[in-house]
PDB file of all heavy atoms in Angstrom:
ATOM      1  N   MET A   1     -11.747  -3.777  11.843  1.00  0.00           N
ATOM      2  CA  MET A   1     -11.959  -4.440  10.565  1.00  0.00           C
ATOM      3  C   MET A   1     -12.047  -3.431   9.418  1.00  0.00           C
ATOM      4  O   MET A   1     -11.636  -3.720   8.307  1.00  0.00           O
ATOM      5  CB  MET A   1     -13.237  -5.280  10.669  1.00  0.00           C
ATOM      6  CG  MET A   1     -13.401  -6.250   9.557  1.00  0.00           C
ATOM      7  SD  MET A   1     -12.057  -7.445   9.635  1.00  0.00           S
ATOM      8  CE  MET A   1     -12.678  -8.697   8.615  1.00  0.00           C
ATOM      9  N   GLU A   2     -12.553  -2.261   9.729  1.00  0.00           N
ATOM     10  CA  GLU A   2     -12.696  -1.233   8.692  1.00  0.00           C
ATOM     11  C   GLU A   2     -11.341  -0.811   8.121  1.00  0.00           C
ATOM     12  O   GLU A   2     -11.210  -0.583   6.918  1.00  0.00           O
ATOM     13  CB  GLU A   2     -13.412  -0.013   9.273  1.00  0.00           C
ATOM     14  CG  GLU A   2     -13.679   1.077   8.258  1.00  0.00           C
ATOM     15  CD  GLU A   2     -14.405   2.260   8.869  1.00  0.00           C
ATOM     16  OE1 GLU A   2     -15.163   2.077   9.830  1.00  0.00           O
ATOM     17  OE2 GLU A   2     -14.179   3.373   8.367  1.00  0.00           O
ATOM     18  N   LYS A   3     -10.309  -0.751   8.981  1.00  0.00           N
ATOM     19  CA  LYS A   3      -8.974  -0.376   8.514  1.00  0.00           C
ATOM     20  C   LYS A   3      -8.426  -1.401   7.534  1.00  0.00           C
ATOM     21  O   LYS A   3      -7.768  -1.052   6.559  1.00  0.00           O
ATOM     22  CB  LYS A   3      -8.023  -0.217   9.689  1.00  0.00           C
ATOM     23  CG  LYS A   3      -8.280   1.007  10.522  1.00  0.00           C
ATOM     24  CD  LYS A   3      -7.248   1.143  11.616  1.00  0.00           C
ATOM     25  CE  LYS A   3      -7.514   2.357  12.469  1.00  0.00           C
ATOM     26  NZ  LYS A   3      -6.492   2.511  13.514  1.00  0.00           N
ATOM     27  N   PHE A   4      -8.703  -2.677   7.800  1.00  0.00           N
ATOM     28  CA  PHE A   4      -8.213  -3.720   6.896  1.00  0.00           C
ATOM     29  C   PHE A   4      -8.907  -3.640   5.538  1.00  0.00           C
ATOM     30  O   PHE A   4      -8.285  -3.858   4.508  1.00  0.00           O
ATOM     31  CB  PHE A   4      -8.404  -5.103   7.513  1.00  0.00           C
ATOM     32  CG  PHE A   4      -7.446  -5.369   8.637  1.00  0.00           C
ATOM     33  CD1 PHE A   4      -7.907  -5.445   9.938  1.00  0.00           C
ATOM     34  CD2 PHE A   4      -6.093  -5.527   8.412  1.00  0.00           C
ATOM     35  CE1 PHE A   4      -7.034  -5.671  10.992  1.00  0.00           C
ATOM     36  CE2 PHE A   4      -5.208  -5.759   9.455  1.00  0.00           C
ATOM     37  CZ  PHE A   4      -5.680  -5.827  10.748  1.00  0.00           C
ATOM     38  N   GLU A   5     -10.190  -3.312   5.541  1.00  0.00           N
ATOM     39  CA  GLU A   5     -10.914  -3.151   4.280  1.00  0.00           C
ATOM     40  C   GLU A   5     -10.348  -1.977   3.484  1.00  0.00           C
ATOM     41  O   GLU A   5     -10.181  -2.067   2.263  1.00  0.00           O
ATOM     42  CB  GLU A   5     -12.407  -2.956   4.552  1.00  0.00           C
ATOM     43  CG  GLU A   5     -13.069  -4.201   5.095  1.00  0.00           C
ATOM     44  CD  GLU A   5     -14.509  -3.981   5.534  1.00  0.00           C
ATOM     45  OE1 GLU A   5     -15.024  -2.849   5.389  1.00  0.00           O
ATOM     46  OE2 GLU A   5     -15.113  -4.948   6.032  1.00  0.00           O
ATOM     47  N   LYS A   6     -10.024  -0.889   4.164  1.00  0.00           N
ATOM     48  CA  LYS A   6      -9.409   0.256   3.494  1.00  0.00           C
ATOM     49  C   LYS A   6      -8.031  -0.103   2.953  1.00  0.00           C
ATOM     50  O   LYS A   6      -7.650   0.315   1.868  1.00  0.00           O
ATOM     51  CB  LYS A   6      -9.304   1.441   4.451  1.00  0.00           C
ATOM     52  CG  LYS A   6     -10.635   2.075   4.758  1.00  0.00           C
ATOM     53  CD  LYS A   6     -10.458   3.261   5.689  1.00  0.00           C
ATOM     54  CE  LYS A   6     -11.792   3.904   6.016  1.00  0.00           C
ATOM     55  NZ  LYS A   6     -11.632   5.073   6.913  1.00  0.00           N
ATOM     56  N   LEU A   7      -7.287  -0.895   3.716  1.00  0.00           N
ATOM     57  CA  LEU A   7      -5.969  -1.340   3.275  1.00  0.00           C
ATOM     58  C   LEU A   7      -6.075  -2.189   2.022  1.00  0.00           C
ATOM     59  O   LEU A   7      -5.337  -1.993   1.059  1.00  0.00           O
ATOM     60  CB  LEU A   7      -5.278  -2.132   4.392  1.00  0.00           C
ATOM     61  CG  LEU A   7      -3.952  -2.790   4.026  1.00  0.00           C
ATOM     62  CD1 LEU A   7      -2.931  -1.754   3.601  1.00  0.00           C
ATOM     63  CD2 LEU A   7      -3.448  -3.628   5.179  1.00  0.00           C
ATOM     64  N   LEU A   8      -7.004  -3.110   2.004  1.00  0.00           N
ATOM     65  CA  LEU A   8      -7.199  -3.949   0.821  1.00  0.00           C
ATOM     66  C   LEU A   8      -7.598  -3.120  -0.388  1.00  0.00           C
ATOM     67  O   LEU A   8      -7.129  -3.366  -1.504  1.00  0.00           O
ATOM     68  CB  LEU A   8      -8.239  -5.036   1.101  1.00  0.00           C
ATOM     69  CG  LEU A   8      -7.798  -6.131   2.060  1.00  0.00           C
ATOM     70  CD1 LEU A   8      -8.957  -7.079   2.344  1.00  0.00           C
ATOM     71  CD2 LEU A   8      -6.616  -6.894   1.508  1.00  0.00           C
ATOM     72  N   GLU A   9      -8.449  -2.123  -0.184  1.00  0.00           N
ATOM     73  CA  GLU A   9      -8.850  -1.249  -1.281  1.00  0.00           C
ATOM     74  C   GLU A   9      -7.653  -0.468  -1.808  1.00  0.00           C
ATOM     75  O   GLU A   9      -7.488  -0.305  -3.018  1.00  0.00           O
ATOM     76  CB  GLU A   9      -9.957  -0.296  -0.825  1.00  0.00           C
ATOM     77  CG  GLU A   9     -10.505   0.571  -1.927  1.00  0.00           C
ATOM     78  CD  GLU A   9     -11.125  -0.217  -3.072  1.00  0.00           C
ATOM     79  OE1 GLU A   9     -11.743  -1.266  -2.830  1.00  0.00           O
ATOM     80  OE2 GLU A   9     -10.976   0.226  -4.229  1.00  0.00           O
ATOM     81  N   LEU A  10      -6.806   0.009  -0.903  1.00  0.00           N
ATOM     82  CA  LEU A  10      -5.591   0.715  -1.305  1.00  0.00           C
ATOM     83  C   LEU A  10      -4.698  -0.182  -2.153  1.00  0.00           C
ATOM     84  O   LEU A  10      -4.207   0.229  -3.210  1.00  0.00           O
ATOM     85  CB  LEU A  10      -4.824   1.196  -0.074  1.00  0.00           C
ATOM     86  CG  LEU A  10      -3.415   1.728  -0.335  1.00  0.00           C
ATOM     87  CD1 LEU A  10      -3.462   3.025  -1.124  1.00  0.00           C
ATOM     88  CD2 LEU A  10      -2.664   1.914   0.963  1.00  0.00           C
ATOM     89  N   LEU A  11      -4.494  -1.414  -1.715  1.00  0.00           N
ATOM     90  CA  LEU A  11      -3.640  -2.342  -2.464  1.00  0.00           C
ATOM     91  C   LEU A  11      -4.225  -2.660  -3.836  1.00  0.00           C
ATOM     92  O   LEU A  11      -3.489  -2.758  -4.821  1.00  0.00           O
ATOM     93  CB  LEU A  11      -3.425  -3.620  -1.654  1.00  0.00           C
ATOM     94  CG  LEU A  11      -2.638  -3.437  -0.348  1.00  0.00           C
ATOM     95  CD1 LEU A  11      -2.606  -4.740   0.429  1.00  0.00           C
ATOM     96  CD2 LEU A  11      -1.240  -2.923  -0.623  1.00  0.00           C
ATOM     97  N   LYS A  12      -5.528  -2.778  -3.919  1.00  0.00           N
ATOM     98  CA  LYS A  12      -6.180  -3.024  -5.216  1.00  0.00           C
ATOM     99  C   LYS A  12      -5.966  -1.841  -6.157  1.00  0.00           C
ATOM    100  O   LYS A  12      -5.693  -2.023  -7.343  1.00  0.00           O
ATOM    101  CB  LYS A  12      -7.671  -3.273  -5.024  1.00  0.00           C
ATOM    102  CG  LYS A  12      -7.982  -4.610  -4.408  1.00  0.00           C
ATOM    103  CD  LYS A  12      -9.476  -4.766  -4.189  1.00  0.00           C
ATOM    104  CE  LYS A  12      -9.798  -6.044  -3.433  1.00  0.00           C
ATOM    105  NZ  LYS A  12     -11.235  -6.171  -3.163  1.00  0.00           N
ATOM    106  N   GLN A  13      -6.083  -0.622  -5.627  1.00  0.00           N
ATOM    107  CA  GLN A  13      -5.875   0.567  -6.450  1.00  0.00           C
ATOM    108  C   GLN A  13      -4.424   0.670  -6.920  1.00  0.00           C
ATOM    109  O   GLN A  13      -4.167   1.035  -8.067  1.00  0.00           O
ATOM    110  CB  GLN A  13      -6.265   1.831  -5.671  1.00  0.00           C
ATOM    111  CG  GLN A  13      -7.744   2.010  -5.492  1.00  0.00           C
ATOM    112  CD  GLN A  13      -8.460   2.224  -6.810  1.00  0.00           C
ATOM    113  OE1 GLN A  13      -7.941   2.851  -7.728  1.00  0.00           O
ATOM    114  NE2 GLN A  13      -9.656   1.683  -6.906  1.00  0.00           N
ATOM    115  N   LEU A  14      -3.492   0.351  -6.044  1.00  0.00           N
ATOM    116  CA  LEU A  14      -2.082   0.382  -6.435  1.00  0.00           C
ATOM    117  C   LEU A  14      -1.816  -0.611  -7.560  1.00  0.00           C
ATOM    118  O   LEU A  14      -1.111  -0.301  -8.521  1.00  0.00           O
ATOM    119  CB  LEU A  14      -1.190   0.075  -5.233  1.00  0.00           C
ATOM    120  CG  LEU A  14      -1.146   1.145  -4.142  1.00  0.00           C
ATOM    121  CD1 LEU A  14      -0.336   0.639  -2.957  1.00  0.00           C
ATOM    122  CD2 LEU A  14      -0.575   2.442  -4.664  1.00  0.00           C
ATOM    123  N   LYS A  15      -2.387  -1.787  -7.452  1.00  0.00           N
ATOM    124  CA  LYS A  15      -2.203  -2.806  -8.494  1.00  0.00           C
ATOM    125  C   LYS A  15      -2.822  -2.342  -9.809  1.00  0.00           C
ATOM    126  O   LYS A  15      -2.219  -2.479 -10.870  1.00  0.00           O
ATOM    127  CB  LYS A  15      -2.839  -4.118  -8.041  1.00  0.00           C
ATOM    128  CG  LYS A  15      -2.657  -5.229  -9.027  1.00  0.00           C
ATOM    129  CD  LYS A  15      -3.266  -6.520  -8.522  1.00  0.00           C
ATOM    130  CE  LYS A  15      -3.147  -7.608  -9.575  1.00  0.00           C
ATOM    131  NZ  LYS A  15      -3.793  -8.848  -9.153  1.00  0.00           N
ATOM    132  N   LYS A  16      -3.992  -1.757  -9.727  1.00  0.00           N
ATOM    133  CA  LYS A  16      -4.699  -1.273 -10.921  1.00  0.00           C
ATOM    134  C   LYS A  16      -3.889  -0.192 -11.628  1.00  0.00           C
ATOM    135  O   LYS A  16      -3.862  -0.129 -12.848  1.00  0.00           O
ATOM    136  CB  LYS A  16      -6.065  -0.730 -10.510  1.00  0.00           C
ATOM    137  CG  LYS A  16      -6.897  -0.203 -11.643  1.00  0.00           C
ATOM    138  CD  LYS A  16      -8.234   0.298 -11.141  1.00  0.00           C
ATOM    139  CE  LYS A  16      -9.050   0.884 -12.258  1.00  0.00           C
ATOM    140  NZ  LYS A  16     -10.323   1.432 -11.766  1.00  0.00           N
ATOM    141  N   ASN A  17      -3.206   0.654 -10.852  1.00  0.00           N
ATOM    142  CA  ASN A  17      -2.423   1.757 -11.413  1.00  0.00           C
ATOM    143  C   ASN A  17      -0.991   1.363 -11.730  1.00  0.00           C
ATOM    144  O   ASN A  17      -0.147   2.226 -11.930  1.00  0.00           O
ATOM    145  CB  ASN A  17      -2.438   2.949 -10.449  1.00  0.00           C
ATOM    146  CG  ASN A  17      -3.814   3.547 -10.314  1.00  0.00           C
ATOM    147  OD1 ASN A  17      -4.621   3.491 -11.223  1.00  0.00           O
ATOM    148  ND2 ASN A  17      -4.102   4.107  -9.160  1.00  0.00           N
ATOM    149  N   GLU A  18      -0.716   0.054 -11.758  1.00  0.00           N
ATOM    150  CA  GLU A  18       0.611  -0.487 -12.083  1.00  0.00           C
ATOM    151  C   GLU A  18       1.696   0.091 -11.168  1.00  0.00           C
ATOM    152  O   GLU A  18       2.754   0.524 -11.622  1.00  0.00           O
ATOM    153  CB  GLU A  18       0.939  -0.252 -13.547  1.00  0.00           C
ATOM    154  CG  GLU A  18      -0.035  -0.948 -14.489  1.00  0.00           C
ATOM    155  CD  GLU A  18       0.289  -0.735 -15.955  1.00  0.00           C
ATOM    156  OE1 GLU A  18       1.364  -0.176 -16.263  1.00  0.00           O
ATOM    157  OE2 GLU A  18      -0.528  -1.133 -16.788  1.00  0.00           O
ATOM    158  N   PHE A  19       1.434   0.092  -9.888  1.00  0.00           N
ATOM    159  CA  PHE A  19       2.375   0.576  -8.879  1.00  0.00           C
ATOM    160  C   PHE A  19       3.655  -0.226  -8.935  1.00  0.00           C
ATOM    161  O   PHE A  19       3.641  -1.444  -8.962  1.00  0.00           O
ATOM    162  CB  PHE A  19       1.724   0.450  -7.500  1.00  0.00           C
ATOM    163  CG  PHE A  19       2.643   0.745  -6.353  1.00  0.00           C
ATOM    164  CD1 PHE A  19       2.991   2.051  -6.053  1.00  0.00           C
ATOM    165  CD2 PHE A  19       3.140  -0.266  -5.560  1.00  0.00           C
ATOM    166  CE1 PHE A  19       3.815   2.333  -4.993  1.00  0.00           C
ATOM    167  CE2 PHE A  19       3.965   0.002  -4.485  1.00  0.00           C
ATOM    168  CZ  PHE A  19       4.306   1.314  -4.205  1.00  0.00           C
ATOM    169  N   THR A  20       4.780   0.473  -8.975  1.00  0.00           N
ATOM    170  CA  THR A  20       6.087  -0.179  -8.904  1.00  0.00           C
ATOM    171  C   THR A  20       6.788   0.354  -7.673  1.00  0.00           C
ATOM    172  O   THR A  20       7.123   1.519  -7.598  1.00  0.00           O
ATOM    173  CB  THR A  20       6.933   0.117 -10.148  1.00  0.00           C
ATOM    174  OG1 THR A  20       7.090   1.531 -10.273  1.00  0.00           O
ATOM    175  CG2 THR A  20       6.298  -0.435 -11.400  1.00  0.00           C
ATOM    176  N   GLY A  21       6.950  -0.466  -6.699  1.00  0.00           N
ATOM    177  CA  GLY A  21       7.585  -0.035  -5.468  1.00  0.00           C
ATOM    178  C   GLY A  21       7.294  -1.030  -4.368  1.00  0.00           C
ATOM    179  O   GLY A  21       7.088  -2.210  -4.617  1.00  0.00           O
ATOM    180  N   SER A  22       7.270  -0.531  -3.148  1.00  0.00           N
ATOM    181  CA  SER A  22       7.004  -1.416  -2.023  1.00  0.00           C
ATOM    182  C   SER A  22       6.075  -0.730  -1.035  1.00  0.00           C
ATOM    183  O   SER A  22       6.001   0.497  -0.971  1.00  0.00           O
ATOM    184  CB  SER A  22       8.301  -1.808  -1.325  1.00  0.00           C
ATOM    185  OG  SER A  22       8.932  -0.655  -0.794  1.00  0.00           O
ATOM    186  N   VAL A  23       5.358  -1.538  -0.275  1.00  0.00           N
ATOM    187  CA  VAL A  23       4.467  -1.054   0.763  1.00  0.00           C
ATOM    188  C   VAL A  23       4.877  -1.736   2.060  1.00  0.00           C
ATOM    189  O   VAL A  23       4.989  -2.953   2.113  1.00  0.00           O
ATOM    190  CB  VAL A  23       2.988  -1.389   0.438  1.00  0.00           C
ATOM    191  CG1 VAL A  23       2.071  -0.959   1.569  1.00  0.00           C
ATOM    192  CG2 VAL A  23       2.566  -0.738  -0.873  1.00  0.00           C
ATOM    193  N   THR A  24       5.139  -0.936   3.087  1.00  0.00           N
ATOM    194  CA  THR A  24       5.495  -1.453   4.398  1.00  0.00           C
ATOM    195  C   THR A  24       4.336  -1.191   5.339  1.00  0.00           C
ATOM    196  O   THR A  24       3.862  -0.062   5.438  1.00  0.00           O
ATOM    197  CB  THR A  24       6.758  -0.754   4.941  1.00  0.00           C
ATOM    198  OG1 THR A  24       7.813  -0.934   4.017  1.00  0.00           O
ATOM    199  CG2 THR A  24       7.156  -1.325   6.292  1.00  0.00           C
ATOM    200  N   ILE A  25       3.872  -2.244   6.001  1.00  0.00           N
ATOM    201  CA  ILE A  25       2.742  -2.126   6.912  1.00  0.00           C
ATOM    202  C   ILE A  25       3.225  -2.475   8.313  1.00  0.00           C
ATOM    203  O   ILE A  25       3.735  -3.565   8.532  1.00  0.00           O
ATOM    204  CB  ILE A  25       1.595  -3.063   6.497  1.00  0.00           C
ATOM    205  CG1 ILE A  25       1.188  -2.774   5.055  1.00  0.00           C
ATOM    206  CG2 ILE A  25       0.406  -2.905   7.445  1.00  0.00           C
ATOM    207  CD1 ILE A  25       0.282  -3.806   4.448  1.00  0.00           C
ATOM    208  N   ASN A  26       3.064  -1.552   9.235  1.00  0.00           N
ATOM    209  CA  ASN A  26       3.443  -1.776  10.622  1.00  0.00           C
ATOM    210  C   ASN A  26       2.176  -2.005  11.444  1.00  0.00           C
ATOM    211  O   ASN A  26       1.260  -1.187  11.421  1.00  0.00           O
ATOM    212  CB  ASN A  26       4.210  -0.577  11.178  1.00  0.00           C
ATOM    213  CG  ASN A  26       5.542  -0.392  10.490  1.00  0.00           C
ATOM    214  OD1 ASN A  26       6.259  -1.345  10.267  1.00  0.00           O
ATOM    215  ND2 ASN A  26       5.880   0.830  10.148  1.00  0.00           N
ATOM    216  N   PHE A  27       2.153  -3.119  12.150  1.00  0.00           N
ATOM    217  CA  PHE A  27       1.007  -3.449  12.988  1.00  0.00           C
ATOM    218  C   PHE A  27       1.342  -3.149  14.445  1.00  0.00           C
ATOM    219  O   PHE A  27       2.445  -3.406  14.899  1.00  0.00           O
ATOM    220  CB  PHE A  27       0.653  -4.934  12.853  1.00  0.00           C
ATOM    221  CG  PHE A  27       0.095  -5.292  11.507  1.00  0.00           C
ATOM    222  CD1 PHE A  27       0.935  -5.717  10.499  1.00  0.00           C
ATOM    223  CD2 PHE A  27      -1.258  -5.194  11.259  1.00  0.00           C
ATOM    224  CE1 PHE A  27       0.428  -6.047   9.252  1.00  0.00           C
ATOM    225  CE2 PHE A  27      -1.770  -5.528  10.023  1.00  0.00           C
ATOM    226  CZ  PHE A  27      -0.930  -5.951   9.012  1.00  0.00           C
ATOM    227  N   SER A  28       0.375  -2.594  15.152  1.00  0.00           N
ATOM    228  CA  SER A  28       0.562  -2.352  16.580  1.00  0.00           C
ATOM    229  C   SER A  28      -0.757  -2.610  17.297  1.00  0.00           C
ATOM    230  O   SER A  28      -1.814  -2.209  16.822  1.00  0.00           O
ATOM    231  CB  SER A  28       1.025  -0.919  16.836  1.00  0.00           C
ATOM    232  OG  SER A  28       0.033  -0.011  16.437  1.00  0.00           O
ATOM    233  N   GLN A  29      -0.694  -3.317  18.387  1.00  0.00           N
ATOM    234  CA  GLN A  29      -1.850  -3.621  19.219  1.00  0.00           C
ATOM    235  C   GLN A  29      -3.005  -4.227  18.414  1.00  0.00           C
ATOM    236  O   GLN A  29      -4.156  -3.876  18.585  1.00  0.00           O
ATOM    237  CB  GLN A  29      -2.318  -2.370  19.968  1.00  0.00           C
ATOM    238  CG  GLN A  29      -1.271  -1.812  20.900  1.00  0.00           C
ATOM    239  CD  GLN A  29      -1.720  -0.547  21.585  1.00  0.00           C
ATOM    240  OE1 GLN A  29      -2.823  -0.086  21.393  1.00  0.00           O
ATOM    241  NE2 GLN A  29      -0.848   0.014  22.397  1.00  0.00           N
ATOM    242  N   GLY A  30      -2.671  -5.112  17.488  1.00  0.00           N
ATOM    243  CA  GLY A  30      -3.690  -5.824  16.735  1.00  0.00           C
ATOM    244  C   GLY A  30      -4.276  -5.066  15.557  1.00  0.00           C
ATOM    245  O   GLY A  30      -5.199  -5.531  14.917  1.00  0.00           O
ATOM    246  N   GLY A  31      -3.753  -3.892  15.248  1.00  0.00           N
ATOM    247  CA  GLY A  31      -4.278  -3.116  14.130  1.00  0.00           C
ATOM    248  C   GLY A  31      -3.159  -2.522  13.303  1.00  0.00           C
ATOM    249  O   GLY A  31      -1.984  -2.645  13.625  1.00  0.00           O
ATOM    250  N   VAL A  32      -3.531  -1.858  12.236  1.00  0.00           N
ATOM    251  CA  VAL A  32      -2.556  -1.214  11.369  1.00  0.00           C
ATOM    252  C   VAL A  32      -2.102   0.061  12.047  1.00  0.00           C
ATOM    253  O   VAL A  32      -2.903   0.937  12.361  1.00  0.00           O
ATOM    254  CB  VAL A  32      -3.169  -0.901   9.993  1.00  0.00           C
ATOM    255  CG1 VAL A  32      -2.188  -0.146   9.127  1.00  0.00           C
ATOM    256  CG2 VAL A  32      -3.610  -2.180   9.298  1.00  0.00           C
ATOM    257  N   GLY A  33      -0.818   0.163  12.299  1.00  0.00           N
ATOM    258  CA  GLY A  33      -0.272   1.347  12.944  1.00  0.00           C
ATOM    259  C   GLY A  33       0.157   2.403  11.945  1.00  0.00           C
ATOM    260  O   GLY A  33      -0.090   3.582  12.117  1.00  0.00           O
ATOM    261  N   ARG A  34       0.801   1.967  10.864  1.00  0.00           N
ATOM    262  CA  ARG A  34       1.307   2.914   9.874  1.00  0.00           C
ATOM    263  C   ARG A  34       1.522   2.189   8.559  1.00  0.00           C
ATOM    264  O   ARG A  34       1.900   1.028   8.522  1.00  0.00           O
ATOM    265  CB  ARG A  34       2.630   3.508  10.360  1.00  0.00           C
ATOM    266  CG  ARG A  34       3.208   4.532   9.415  1.00  0.00           C
ATOM    267  CD  ARG A  34       4.445   5.192   9.973  1.00  0.00           C
ATOM    268  NE  ARG A  34       5.531   4.203  10.027  1.00  0.00           N
ATOM    269  CZ  ARG A  34       6.515   4.252  10.897  1.00  0.00           C
ATOM    270  NH1 ARG A  34       6.558   5.201  11.794  1.00  0.00           N
ATOM    271  NH2 ARG A  34       7.459   3.344  10.876  1.00  0.00           N
ATOM    272  N   ILE A  35       1.286   2.879   7.461  1.00  0.00           N
ATOM    273  CA  ILE A  35       1.541   2.342   6.126  1.00  0.00           C
ATOM    274  C   ILE A  35       2.494   3.292   5.424  1.00  0.00           C
ATOM    275  O   ILE A  35       2.251   4.488   5.365  1.00  0.00           O
ATOM    276  CB  ILE A  35       0.244   2.209   5.301  1.00  0.00           C
ATOM    277  CG1 ILE A  35      -0.732   1.271   5.994  1.00  0.00           C
ATOM    278  CG2 ILE A  35       0.551   1.722   3.891  1.00  0.00           C
ATOM    279  CD1 ILE A  35      -2.075   1.193   5.319  1.00  0.00           C
ATOM    280  N   GLU A  36       3.586   2.744   4.911  1.00  0.00           N
ATOM    281  CA  GLU A  36       4.550   3.539   4.162  1.00  0.00           C
ATOM    282  C   GLU A  36       4.586   3.030   2.727  1.00  0.00           C
ATOM    283  O   GLU A  36       4.600   1.834   2.494  1.00  0.00           O
ATOM    284  CB  GLU A  36       5.945   3.411   4.766  1.00  0.00           C
ATOM    285  CG  GLU A  36       6.048   3.931   6.184  1.00  0.00           C
ATOM    286  CD  GLU A  36       7.416   3.701   6.775  1.00  0.00           C
ATOM    287  OE1 GLU A  36       8.313   3.180   6.080  1.00  0.00           O
ATOM    288  OE2 GLU A  36       7.599   4.028   7.959  1.00  0.00           O
ATOM    289  N   LYS A  37       4.609   3.958   1.791  1.00  0.00           N
ATOM    290  CA  LYS A  37       4.639   3.594   0.379  1.00  0.00           C
ATOM    291  C   LYS A  37       5.888   4.195  -0.247  1.00  0.00           C
ATOM    292  O   LYS A  37       6.143   5.385  -0.106  1.00  0.00           O
ATOM    293  CB  LYS A  37       3.388   4.136  -0.318  1.00  0.00           C
ATOM    294  CG  LYS A  37       3.315   3.808  -1.796  1.00  0.00           C
ATOM    295  CD  LYS A  37       2.039   4.353  -2.409  1.00  0.00           C
ATOM    296  CE  LYS A  37       2.296   5.696  -2.994  1.00  0.00           C
ATOM    297  NZ  LYS A  37       1.263   6.207  -3.881  1.00  0.00           N
ATOM    298  N   LEU A  38       6.691   3.377  -0.902  1.00  0.00           N
ATOM    299  CA  LEU A  38       7.877   3.830  -1.609  1.00  0.00           C
ATOM    300  C   LEU A  38       7.709   3.427  -3.068  1.00  0.00           C
ATOM    301  O   LEU A  38       7.620   2.237  -3.380  1.00  0.00           O
ATOM    302  CB  LEU A  38       9.145   3.188  -1.029  1.00  0.00           C
ATOM    303  CG  LEU A  38      10.442   3.500  -1.754  1.00  0.00           C
ATOM    304  CD1 LEU A  38      10.732   4.998  -1.718  1.00  0.00           C
ATOM    305  CD2 LEU A  38      11.584   2.718  -1.164  1.00  0.00           C
ATOM    306  N   GLU A  39       7.619   4.408  -3.937  1.00  0.00           N
ATOM    307  CA  GLU A  39       7.376   4.114  -5.346  1.00  0.00           C
ATOM    308  C   GLU A  39       8.604   4.422  -6.183  1.00  0.00           C
ATOM    309  O   GLU A  39       9.255   5.449  -6.002  1.00  0.00           O
ATOM    310  CB  GLU A  39       6.185   4.921  -5.866  1.00  0.00           C
ATOM    311  CG  GLU A  39       5.802   4.544  -7.276  1.00  0.00           C
ATOM    312  CD  GLU A  39       4.446   5.077  -7.665  1.00  0.00           C
ATOM    313  OE1 GLU A  39       3.814   5.773  -6.865  1.00  0.00           O
ATOM    314  OE2 GLU A  39       4.025   4.799  -8.780  1.00  0.00           O
ATOM    315  N   GLU A  40       8.883   3.521  -7.100  1.00  0.00           N
ATOM    316  CA  GLU A  40       9.976   3.699  -8.043  1.00  0.00           C
ATOM    317  C   GLU A  40       9.404   4.335  -9.300  1.00  0.00           C
ATOM    318  O   GLU A  40       8.380   3.902  -9.813  1.00  0.00           O
ATOM    319  CB  GLU A  40      10.579   2.339  -8.374  1.00  0.00           C
ATOM    320  CG  GLU A  40      11.741   2.392  -9.324  1.00  0.00           C
ATOM    321  CD  GLU A  40      12.321   1.005  -9.566  1.00  0.00           C
ATOM    322  OE1 GLU A  40      12.457   0.246  -8.615  1.00  0.00           O
ATOM    323  OE2 GLU A  40      12.609   0.717 -10.725  1.00  0.00           O
ATOM    324  N   ILE A  41      10.044   5.362  -9.775  1.00  0.00           N
ATOM    325  CA  ILE A  41       9.570   6.052 -10.976  1.00  0.00           C
ATOM    326  C   ILE A  41      10.443   5.623 -12.140  1.00  0.00           C
ATOM    327  O   ILE A  41      11.670   5.739 -12.118  1.00  0.00           O
ATOM    328  CB  ILE A  41       9.635   7.577 -10.791  1.00  0.00           C
ATOM    329  CG1 ILE A  41       8.736   7.993  -9.638  1.00  0.00           C
ATOM    330  CG2 ILE A  41       9.240   8.285 -12.079  1.00  0.00           C
ATOM    331  CD1 ILE A  41       8.840   9.440  -9.250  1.00  0.00           C
ATOM    332  N   ARG A  42       9.791   5.107 -13.175  1.00  0.00           N
ATOM    333  CA  ARG A  42      10.509   4.663 -14.365  1.00  0.00           C
ATOM    334  C   ARG A  42      10.081   5.521 -15.561  1.00  0.00           C
ATOM    335  O   ARG A  42       8.918   5.817 -15.715  1.00  0.00           O
ATOM    336  CB  ARG A  42      10.194   3.200 -14.671  1.00  0.00           C
ATOM    337  CG  ARG A  42      10.676   2.257 -13.624  1.00  0.00           C
ATOM    338  CD  ARG A  42      10.385   0.852 -14.004  1.00  0.00           C
ATOM    339  NE  ARG A  42      10.762  -0.038 -12.912  1.00  0.00           N
ATOM    340  CZ  ARG A  42      10.727  -1.339 -13.006  1.00  0.00           C
ATOM    341  NH1 ARG A  42      10.322  -1.923 -14.109  1.00  0.00           N
ATOM    342  NH2 ARG A  42      11.089  -2.082 -11.978  1.00  0.00           N
ATOM    343  N   ILE A  43      11.036   5.857 -16.365  1.00  0.00           N
ATOM    344  CA  ILE A  43      10.743   6.628 -17.579  1.00  0.00           C
ATOM    345  C   ILE A  43      10.678   5.634 -18.730  1.00  0.00           C
ATOM    346  O   ILE A  43      11.640   4.919 -19.005  1.00  0.00           O
ATOM    347  CB  ILE A  43      11.822   7.686 -17.829  1.00  0.00           C
ATOM    348  CG1 ILE A  43      11.864   8.667 -16.651  1.00  0.00           C
ATOM    349  CG2 ILE A  43      11.552   8.419 -19.133  1.00  0.00           C
ATOM    350  CD1 ILE A  43      13.011   9.655 -16.713  1.00  0.00           C
ATOM    351  N   ARG A  44       9.532   5.601 -19.376  1.00  0.00           N
ATOM    352  CA  ARG A  44       9.342   4.686 -20.509  1.00  0.00           C
ATOM    353  C   ARG A  44       9.649   5.408 -21.804  1.00  0.00           C
ATOM    354  O   ARG A  44       9.250   6.535 -22.013  1.00  0.00           O
ATOM    355  CB  ARG A  44       7.900   4.154 -20.525  1.00  0.00           C
ATOM    356  CG  ARG A  44       7.586   3.339 -19.332  1.00  0.00           C
ATOM    357  CD  ARG A  44       6.189   2.821 -19.401  1.00  0.00           C
ATOM    358  NE  ARG A  44       5.890   2.069 -18.182  1.00  0.00           N
ATOM    359  CZ  ARG A  44       4.686   1.662 -17.857  1.00  0.00           C
ATOM    360  NH1 ARG A  44       3.666   1.899 -18.645  1.00  0.00           N
ATOM    361  NH2 ARG A  44       4.493   0.993 -16.749  1.00  0.00           N
ATOM    362  N   LYS A  45      10.366   4.738 -22.675  1.00  0.00           N
ATOM    363  CA  LYS A  45      10.716   5.345 -23.974  1.00  0.00           C
ATOM    364  C   LYS A  45       9.909   4.720 -25.065  1.00  0.00           C
ATOM    365  O   LYS A  45       9.462   3.648 -25.027  1.00  0.00           O
ATOM    366  CB  LYS A  45      12.194   5.159 -24.255  1.00  0.00           C
ATOM    367  CG  LYS A  45      13.045   5.927 -23.283  1.00  0.00           C
ATOM    368  CD  LYS A  45      14.502   5.753 -23.628  1.00  0.00           C
ATOM    369  CE  LYS A  45      15.354   6.542 -22.652  1.00  0.00           C
ATOM    370  NZ  LYS A  45      16.765   6.423 -22.955  1.00  0.00           N
TER     371      LYS A  45
END
């Protein structure tokens, strides 16, 4: 359960920081196996 709480906190922080990209979560044996983050970088003018 602790891993899921950390995952939720991570997602909240990404949203707060205006994350633009995708998050892939791989589950294995009933838990989070790996989290991959791919962020798109945009240049604002």
